[in-house]
C-alpha positions as CSV (number, residue, x, y, z in Angstrom):
1,X,8.5,2.2,-15.3
2,X,10.5,4.3,-12.9
3,X,12.4,2.2,-10.3
4,X,13.7,3.4,-6.9
5,X,16.1,1.3,-4.8
6,X,16.4,2.2,-1.2
7,X,19.5,1.3,0.9
8,X,19.5,3.1,4.3
9,X,22.7,3.1,6.2
10,X,21.1,2.9,9.6
11,X,17.6,2.8,11.0
12,X,14.7,3.0,8.6
13,X,12.7,6.3,8.5
14,X,9.5,6.3,10.6
15,X,7.4,6.0,7.5
16,X,7.6,6.1,3.7
17,X,5.1,8.2,1.8
18,X,1.7,9.5,2.8
19,X,-0.9,10.2,0.2
20,X,-4.0,12.4,0.6
21,X,-7.4,11.8,-0.9
22,X,-7.8,12.1,-4.7
23,X,-4.3,10.8,-5.4
24,X,-2.9,8.5,-8.1
25,X,0.3,6.7,-8.8
26,X,1.3,4.6,-11.8
27,X,4.3,2.9,-13.4
28,X,6.5,2.9,-10.3
29,X,8.8,0.2,-8.8
30,X,10.1,0.6,-5.3
31,X,12.5,-1.9,-3.7
32,X,13.8,-1.2,-0.2
33,X,14.3,-2.7,3.2
34,X,11.0,-3.2,5.0
35,X,9.6,0.1,6.3
36,X,6.5,0.8,8.4
37,X,3.9,2.3,6.2
38,X,5.8,2.4,2.9
39,X,2.7,3.9,1.3
40,X,0.0,5.1,3.7
41,X,-3.1,7.1,2.9
42,X,-4.9,9.5,5.1
43,X,-8.0,8.3,7.0
44,X,-6.9,4.8,7.9
45,X,-8.5,5.2,11.3
46,X,-12.0,6.4,10.1
47,X,-12.3,6.1,6.3
48,X,-14.0,9.5,6.2
49,X,-14.8,10.0,2.5
50,X,-14.2,13.8,2.9
51,X,-10.6,13.3,3.9
52,X,-9.7,9.9,2.5
53,X,-10.2,7.6,-0.5
54,X,-10.6,8.3,-4.2
55,X,-7.2,6.7,-4.9
56,X,-5.9,5.2,-8.2
57,X,-2.9,2.9,-8.5
58,X,-1.8,1.0,-11.6
59,X,1.3,-0.9,-12.5
60,X,3.2,-0.6,-9.2
61,X,5.9,-3.0,-8.0
62,X,6.6,-2.7,-4.3
63,X,9.2,-5.1,-2.8
64,X,10.9,-5.2,0.6
65,X,14.3,-6.8,0.6
66,X,15.1,-7.2,4.3
67,X,13.3,-6.4,7.5
68,X,14.6,-3.2,9.1
69,X,11.2,-2.6,10.7
70,X,11.3,-5.4,13.3
71,X,8.1,-6.9,11.9
72,X,6.2,-3.6,11.9
73,X,5.9,-3.2,8.1
74,X,2.5,-2.4,6.6
75,X,3.7,-1.9,3.0
76,X,0.6,-0.6,1.3
77,X,-2.1,0.7,3.6
78,X,-4.9,2.8,2.1
79,X,-8.3,3.8,3.3
80,X,-11.6,5.3,2.1
81,X,-14.1,4.9,-0.7
82,X,-13.4,4.5,-4.4
83,X,-9.9,2.9,-4.2
84,X,-8.7,1.3,-7.4
85,X,-5.6,-0.9,-7.6
86,X,-4.7,-2.5,-10.9
87,X,-2.0,-4.7,-12.4
88,X,0.4,-4.3,-9.4
89,X,2.8,-6.5,-7.5
90,X,3.5,-6.5,-3.8
91,X,6.1,-8.5,-1.9
92,X,6.8,-8.1,1.8
93,X,9.6,-9.8,3.7
94,X,8.2,-8.6,6.9
95,X,4.5,-8.3,7.9
96,X,1.5,-7.1,6.0
97,X,1.6,-6.6,2.3
98,X,-1.7,-5.0,1.3
99,X,-4.3,-3.3,3.5
100,X,-7.5,-1.6,2.4
101,X,-9.5,0.0,5.2
102,X,-13.1,1.2,4.6
103,X,-12.8,0.5,0.9
104,X,-16.4,0.9,-0.1
105,X,-16.8,0.8,-3.8
106,X,-13.2,-0.1,-4.5
107,X,-11.8,-2.2,-7.3
108,X,-8.7,-4.5,-6.9
109,X,-7.9,-6.3,-10.1
110,X,-5.0,-8.0,-11.9
111,X,-2.6,-7.8,-8.9
112,X,-0.2,-10.4,-7.6
113,X,1.3,-10.8,-4.1
114,X,4.5,-12.4,-3.2
115,X,3.1,-13.2,0.2
116,X,-0.3,-14.5,1.5
117,X,-0.3,-11.8,4.2
118,X,-3.3,-9.8,2.9
119,X,-5.6,-8.0,5.2
120,X,-9.1,-6.5,4.5
121,X,-10.3,-4.3,7.3
122,X,-13.2,-2.0,7.9
123,X,-16.5,-1.8,6.0
124,X,-15.6,-3.1,2.6
125,X,-17.6,-3.4,-0.6
126,X,-14.6,-4.1,-2.8
127,X,-14.8,-5.8,-6.2
128,X,-11.8,-8.2,-6.4
129,X,-11.0,-9.8,-9.7
């Protein structure tokens, strides 16, 4: 697993990474001060399947160390159909840890959360195991 450790000297950047539809990420650990939208996908407002969704994540470890976001962190916010998140760990020391919007047909399995701040928005038909 590749691990990145972020240590900003001043204010946090406005957001972390944005992923488009048909995107995947595996075997990555990221530890940094809380950041609004550490990982954000396209389509979080509409869930349009033409511009969002079809995402695959496996064996991720996302942790925020301190809150540089003033409570505005949404660590992992993805949207659209066919989202798959497996065997990953999410820990937020700020606000929301794990958001799935409009996740029709998604699968969330084998994950653990260092916080109970989970949010499920939109029109979901997600299989959670």
